[in-house]
LUMTI-215458 format. One record per residue: chain; residue in one letter; x, y, z of N, C-alpha, C, O, CB in turn; residue number from 1. Coordinates in Angstrom, 1 decimal. Glycine has a CB too. Layout:
// LUMTI-215458
cadena; residuo; npx; npy; npz; capx; capy; capz; cpx; cpy; cpz; opx; opy; opz; cbpx; cbpy; cbpz; num
A; A; X; Y; Z; X; Y; Z; X; Y; Z; X; Y; Z; X; Y; Z; NUM $
...
This chain:
// LUMTI-215458
cadena; residuo; npx; npy; npz; capx; capy; capz; cpx; cpy; cpz; opx; opy; opz; cbpx; cbpy; cbpz; num
A; M; 0.8; -1.2; 0.0; 0.0; 0.0; 0.0; 0.9; 1.3; -0.1; 1.9; 1.3; 0.6; -1.0; 0.1; 1.2; 1 $
A; P; 0.6; 2.2; -0.8; 1.3; 3.4; -0.8; 1.4; 4.1; 0.6; 0.5; 3.9; 1.4; 0.7; 4.4; -1.7; 2 $
A; D; 2.4; 4.8; 0.9; 2.6; 5.5; 2.1; 1.4; 6.4; 2.5; 1.1; 7.2; 1.6; 3.8; 6.3; 2.1; 3 $
A; L; 0.8; 6.3; 3.5; -0.3; 7.1; 3.9; -0.1; 8.5; 3.9; -0.9; 9.3; 3.5; -0.8; 6.8; 5.2; 4 $
A; A; 1.2; 8.9; 4.3; 1.6; 10.3; 4.2; 1.6; 10.9; 2.9; 1.2; 12.0; 2.7; 2.9; 10.5; 4.8; 5 $
A; I; 1.9; 10.0; 1.8; 2.0; 10.5; 0.4; 0.6; 10.8; 0.0; 0.3; 11.8; -0.6; 2.8; 9.5; -0.6; 6 $
A; I; -0.3; 9.9; 0.3; -1.7; 9.9; -0.1; -2.3; 11.2; 0.5; -3.0; 11.9; -0.2; -2.4; 8.6; 0.4; 7 $
A; T; -2.1; 11.4; 1.8; -2.6; 12.6; 2.6; -2.0; 13.9; 1.9; -2.8; 14.8; 1.7; -2.1; 12.5; 4.0; 8 $
A; S; -0.8; 13.9; 1.6; -0.2; 15.0; 1.0; -0.8; 15.3; -0.3; -1.0; 16.5; -0.6; 1.3; 14.8; 0.8; 9 $
A; A; -1.0; 14.3; -1.1; -1.6; 14.5; -2.5; -2.9; 15.1; -2.4; -3.3; 16.0; -3.1; -1.8; 13.3; -3.3; 10 $
A; L; -3.8; 14.5; -1.4; -5.2; 15.0; -1.2; -5.1; 16.5; -0.7; -5.9; 17.3; -1.2; -6.0; 14.2; -0.1; 11 $
A; S; -4.2; 16.8; 0.2; -4.1; 18.2; 0.6; -3.7; 19.1; -0.6; -4.2; 20.2; -0.7; -3.1; 18.4; 1.8; 12 $
A; S; -2.7; 18.7; -1.4; -2.4; 19.6; -2.6; -3.6; 19.9; -3.4; -3.8; 21.0; -3.9; -1.3; 19.0; -3.4; 13 $
A; I; -4.4; 18.8; -3.7; -5.6; 18.8; -4.5; -6.6; 19.8; -3.9; -7.2; 20.7; -4.5; -6.2; 17.4; -4.8; 14 $
A; K; -6.8; 19.6; -2.5; -7.7; 20.6; -1.9; -7.2; 22.0; -1.9; -8.0; 22.9; -2.2; -7.9; 20.2; -0.4; 15 $
A; T; -5.9; 22.2; -1.7; -5.5; 23.6; -1.9; -5.6; 24.1; -3.2; -6.0; 25.3; -3.3; -4.1; 23.7; -1.6; 16 $
A; A; -5.4; 23.3; -4.3; -5.5; 23.8; -5.6; -7.1; 24.2; -5.8; -7.5; 25.3; -6.3; -5.0; 22.7; -6.8; 17 $
A; A; -7.9; 23.3; -5.3; -9.4; 23.6; -5.4; -9.8; 24.9; -4.8; -10.5; 25.7; -5.3; -10.3; 22.4; -4.7; 18 $
A; D; -9.3; 25.0; -3.5; -9.5; 26.2; -2.9; -9.1; 27.5; -3.5; -9.8; 28.5; -3.5; -9.0; 26.1; -1.6; 19 $
A; I; -7.9; 27.4; -4.1; -7.3; 28.6; -4.8; -8.1; 28.9; -6.1; -8.4; 30.0; -6.4; -5.8; 28.2; -5.2; 20 $
A; A; -8.5; 27.8; -6.7; -9.4; 28.0; -8.0; -10.7; 28.6; -7.6; -11.1; 29.6; -8.2; -9.7; 26.7; -8.7; 21 $
A; K; -11.3; 28.1; -6.5; -12.6; 28.7; -6.0; -12.5; 30.2; -5.7; -13.4; 31.0; -6.0; -13.1; 27.9; -4.7; 22 $
A; L; -11.3; 30.5; -5.0; -11.2; 31.9; -4.6; -11.0; 32.8; -5.8; -11.6; 34.0; -5.8; -9.9; 32.0; -3.6; 23 $
A; I; -10.3; 32.4; -6.9; -10.1; 33.1; -8.1; -11.4; 33.3; -8.8; -11.7; 34.4; -9.3; -9.1; 32.4; -9.0; 24 $
A; K; -12.2; 32.2; -8.8; -13.6; 32.3; -9.5; -14.5; 33.2; -8.8; -15.2; 34.0; -9.4; -14.2; 30.8; -9.6; 25 $
A; D; -14.5; 33.1; -7.5; -15.5; 33.8; -6.7; -15.1; 35.4; -6.6; -15.9; 36.2; -6.4; -15.5; 33.2; -5.2; 26 $
A; S; -13.8; 35.6; -6.7; -13.3; 37.0; -6.5; -13.7; 37.9; -7.7; -13.8; 39.1; -7.6; -11.8; 37.0; -6.3; 27 $
A; G; -13.8; 37.3; -8.9; -14.2; 38.0; -10.1; -13.2; 39.1; -10.3; -12.0; 38.9; -10.3; -15.7; 38.5; -10.0; 28 $
A; S; -13.6; 40.4; -10.5; -12.8; 41.5; -10.7; -12.3; 42.2; -9.5; -11.7; 43.3; -9.6; -13.5; 42.4; -11.4; 29 $
A; S; -12.6; 41.6; -8.3; -12.1; 42.3; -7.1; -10.6; 42.1; -6.8; -10.0; 42.8; -6.0; -13.0; 41.7; -6.0; 30 $
A; L; -10.0; 41.1; -7.4; -8.6; 40.9; -7.3; -7.8; 41.7; -8.3; -8.3; 41.8; -9.5; -8.2; 39.5; -7.4; 31 $
A; E; -6.7; 42.3; -7.9; -5.9; 43.0; -8.8; -5.2; 42.0; -9.7; -5.2; 40.8; -9.4; -4.9; 43.8; -8.1; 32 $
A; K; -4.6; 42.4; -10.9; -4.0; 41.4; -11.7; -2.8; 40.8; -11.1; -2.6; 39.6; -11.3; -3.6; 42.1; -13.0; 33 $
A; A; -2.1; 41.5; -10.3; -0.9; 40.9; -9.6; -1.4; 39.8; -8.7; -0.8; 38.8; -8.6; -0.1; 42.0; -8.8; 34 $
A; E; -2.4; 40.1; -8.0; -2.9; 39.1; -7.1; -3.4; 37.9; -7.7; -3.3; 36.7; -7.2; -4.0; 39.6; -6.2; 35 $
A; I; -4.1; 38.1; -8.9; -4.5; 36.9; -9.7; -3.4; 36.2; -10.2; -3.5; 34.9; -10.3; -5.3; 37.4; -10.9; 36 $
A; K; -2.4; 36.7; -10.6; -1.2; 35.9; -11.1; -0.5; 35.2; -10.0; -0.1; 34.1; -10.2; -0.1; 36.8; -11.8; 37 $
A; L; -0.4; 35.9; -8.8; 0.1; 35.1; -7.7; -0.7; 33.9; -7.3; -0.2; 32.8; -7.0; 0.1; 36.0; -6.5; 38 $
A; K; -2.1; 34.1; -7.3; -3.0; 33.0; -7.0; -2.8; 31.8; -8.0; -2.8; 30.6; -7.7; -4.6; 33.5; -7.0; 39 $
A; I; -2.8; 32.2; -9.3; -2.6; 31.2; -10.4; -1.2; 30.5; -10.2; -1.0; 29.3; -10.5; -2.7; 32.0; -11.9; 40 $
A; A; -0.3; 31.2; -9.8; 1.0; 30.6; -9.6; 0.9; 29.5; -8.4; 1.5; 28.4; -8.5; 2.0; 31.6; -9.2; 41 $
A; D; 0.2; 29.9; -7.4; 0.0; 29.0; -6.2; -0.8; 27.8; -6.7; -0.5; 26.7; -6.3; -0.8; 29.8; -5.1; 42 $
A; L; -1.7; 28.0; -7.5; -2.6; 27.0; -8.1; -1.7; 26.0; -8.9; -1.8; 24.8; -8.7; -3.7; 27.6; -8.9; 43 $
A; I; -0.9; 26.5; -9.8; -0.1; 25.7; -10.6; 0.9; 24.9; -9.6; 1.1; 23.7; -9.8; 0.7; 26.6; -11.6; 44 $
A; G; 1.5; 25.6; -8.7; 2.4; 24.8; -7.8; 1.6; 23.7; -7.0; 2.2; 22.6; -6.9; 3.1; 25.7; -6.7; 45 $
A; S; 0.4; 23.9; -6.5; -0.3; 23.0; -5.8; -0.6; 21.8; -6.7; -0.5; 20.7; -6.3; -1.6; 23.6; -5.3; 46 $
A; L; -1.0; 22.0; -7.9; -1.3; 20.9; -8.9; -0.1; 20.2; -9.2; -0.1; 19.0; -9.3; -2.0; 21.5; -10.2; 47 $
A; A; 1.1; 20.9; -9.4; 2.3; 20.2; -9.7; 2.7; 19.2; -8.5; 3.1; 18.1; -8.7; 3.4; 21.2; -10.0; 48 $
A; D; 2.5; 19.7; -7.2; 2.7; 18.9; -6.2; 1.9; 17.6; -6.1; 2.4; 16.5; -5.9; 2.6; 19.6; -4.9; 49 $
A; A; 0.6; 17.9; -6.4; -0.3; 16.8; -6.4; 0.0; 15.7; -7.5; -0.2; 14.5; -7.4; -1.7; 17.3; -6.6; 50 $
A; K; 0.5; 16.3; -8.6; 0.8; 15.4; -9.8; 2.1; 14.4; -9.4; 2.1; 13.2; -9.7; 1.1; 16.3; -11.2; 51 $
A; M; 3.0; 15.1; -8.8; 4.2; 14.3; -8.4; 3.9; 13.3; -7.3; 4.5; 12.2; -7.3; 5.3; 15.2; -7.8; 52 $
A; E; 3.0; 13.7; -6.4; 2.6; 12.8; -5.3; 1.8; 11.5; -5.9; 2.0; 10.4; -5.5; 1.8; 13.6; -4.3; 53 $
A; I; 0.9; 11.8; -6.8; 0.1; 10.9; -7.5; 1.0; 9.9; -8.3; 0.7; 8.7; -8.3; -0.8; 11.6; -8.4; 54 $
A; A; 2.0; 10.4; -8.9; 3.0; 9.6; -9.8; 3.7; 8.8; -8.7; 4.0; 7.6; -9.0; 3.9; 10.6; -10.7; 55 $
A; T; 4.1; 9.2; -7.7; 4.7; 8.3; -6.6; 3.8; 7.1; -6.2; 4.2; 5.9; -6.1; 5.0; 9.2; -5.3; 56 $
A; I; 2.6; 7.4; -6.0; 1.5; 6.5; -5.6; 1.4; 5.4; -6.8; 1.3; 4.2; -6.5; 0.1; 7.3; -5.3; 57 $
A; Q; 1.3; 5.9; -8.0; 1.1; 5.0; -9.1; 2.3; 4.1; -9.3; 2.2; 2.9; -9.6; 0.9; 5.8; -10.3; 58 $
A; T; 3.5; 4.6; -9.0; 4.7; 3.7; -9.0; 4.7; 2.7; -7.9; 5.1; 1.5; -8.1; 6.1; 4.5; -8.9; 59 $
A; D; 4.2; 3.1; -6.8; 4.1; 2.1; -5.6; 3.1; 1.1; -6.0; 3.3; -0.1; -5.7; 3.6; 2.8; -4.4; 60 $
A; L; 2.0; 1.4; -6.6; 0.9; 0.5; -6.8; 1.4; -0.5; -8.0; 1.1; -1.7; -8.0; -0.4; 1.3; -7.2; 61 $
A; I; 2.2; 0.0; -8.9; 2.7; -0.9; -10.0; 3.7; -1.9; -9.3; 3.7; -3.1; -9.7; 3.5; 0.1; -11.1; 62 $
A; E; 4.5; -1.5; -8.4; 5.4; -2.3; -7.7; 4.8; -3.4; -6.9; 5.1; -4.6; -7.0; 6.2; -1.4; -6.9; 63 $
A; K; 3.7; -2.9; -6.2; 2.9; -3.8; -5.5; 2.2; -4.9; -6.3; 2.0; -6.1; -5.9; 2.0; -3.1; -4.8; 64 $
A; D; 1.7; -4.5; -7.4; 1.0; -5.4; -8.4; 2.1; -6.5; -8.9; 1.8; -7.7; -8.9; 0.3; -4.6; -9.6; 65 $
A; Q; 3.2; -6.0; -9.2; 4.3; -7.0; -9.6; 4.7; -7.9; -8.5; 4.8; -9.1; -8.7; 5.6; -6.2; -10.0; 66 $
A; E; 4.8; -7.5; -7.2; 5.1; -8.4; -6.2; 4.0; -9.2; -5.9; 4.3; -10.4; -5.6; 5.4; -7.6; -4.9; 67 $
A; I; 2.7; -8.9; -6.0; 1.6; -9.8; -5.8; 1.6; -10.9; -7.0; 1.4; -12.1; -6.7; 0.1; -8.9; -5.9; 68 $
A; L; 1.9; -10.6; -8.2; 2.0; -11.5; -9.3; 3.1; -12.6; -9.0; 2.9; -13.8; -9.1; 2.3; -10.8; -10.6; 69 $
A; E; 4.3; -12.1; -8.6; 5.4; -12.9; -8.2; 5.0; -13.9; -7.1; 5.4; -15.0; -7.1; 6.6; -12.1; -7.9; 70 $
A; L; 4.3; -13.4; -6.1; 3.9; -14.2; -4.9; 2.9; -15.3; -5.4; 2.9; -16.4; -4.9; 3.3; -13.4; -3.7; 71 $
A; Q; 2.0; -14.9; -6.3; 1.0; -15.8; -6.8; 1.7; -16.9; -7.6; 1.2; -18.1; -7.6; -0.1; -15.0; -7.7; 72 $
A; N; 2.7; -16.5; -8.3; 3.4; -17.6; -9.1; 4.1; -18.5; -8.2; 4.1; -19.7; -8.5; 4.4; -16.9; -10.2; 73 $
A; Q; 4.7; -18.0; -7.1; 5.4; -18.8; -6.1; 4.5; -19.8; -5.5; 4.9; -21.0; -5.3; 6.0; -17.9; -5.0; 74 $
A; L; 3.3; -19.4; -5.2; 2.2; -20.2; -4.6; 1.8; -21.3; -5.6; 1.6; -22.4; -5.2; 1.0; -19.3; -4.3; 75 $
A; K; 1.7; -21.0; -6.8; 1.4; -21.9; -7.8; 2.4; -23.1; -7.9; 2.1; -24.2; -8.0; 1.2; -21.3; -9.0; 76 $
A; L; 3.7; -22.6; -7.9; 4.8; -23.6; -8.0; 5.0; -24.5; -6.8; 5.4; -25.7; -6.9; 6.0; -22.8; -8.1; 77 $
A; Q; 4.6; -23.8; -5.5; 4.5; -24.7; -4.3; 3.4; -25.7; -4.4; 3.6; -26.9; -4.0; 4.4; -23.8; -3.1; 78 $
A; K; 2.3; -25.3; -4.8; 1.1; -26.3; -5.0; 1.4; -27.4; -6.0; 0.9; -28.5; -5.9; -0.1; -25.5; -5.5; 79 $
A; A; 2.2; -27.1; -7.0; 2.5; -28.0; -8.0; 3.5; -29.1; -7.6; 3.7; -30.1; -8.1; 3.0; -27.3; -9.3; 80 $
A; V; 4.2; -28.7; -6.6; 5.3; -29.7; -6.1; 4.7; -30.7; -5.1; 5.4; -31.6; -4.6; 6.5; -28.9; -5.4; 81 $
């Protein structure tokens, strides 16, 4: 199973990105252009963090799937003997 801290971190990054996007959407014209650019940069950073963390989770899951297949094959060999 992927590390719980990685999953929590990925979910936190996604929540942060969603919160920033909602703030930008709801603020409309009340934000200055500089503030909008800063918030968009924060949004992009949060999404990049989430993407990296999800890639780590995906790699962990692939490794676990391979390990499960290897163990299943070992069990089949043991049963055959």
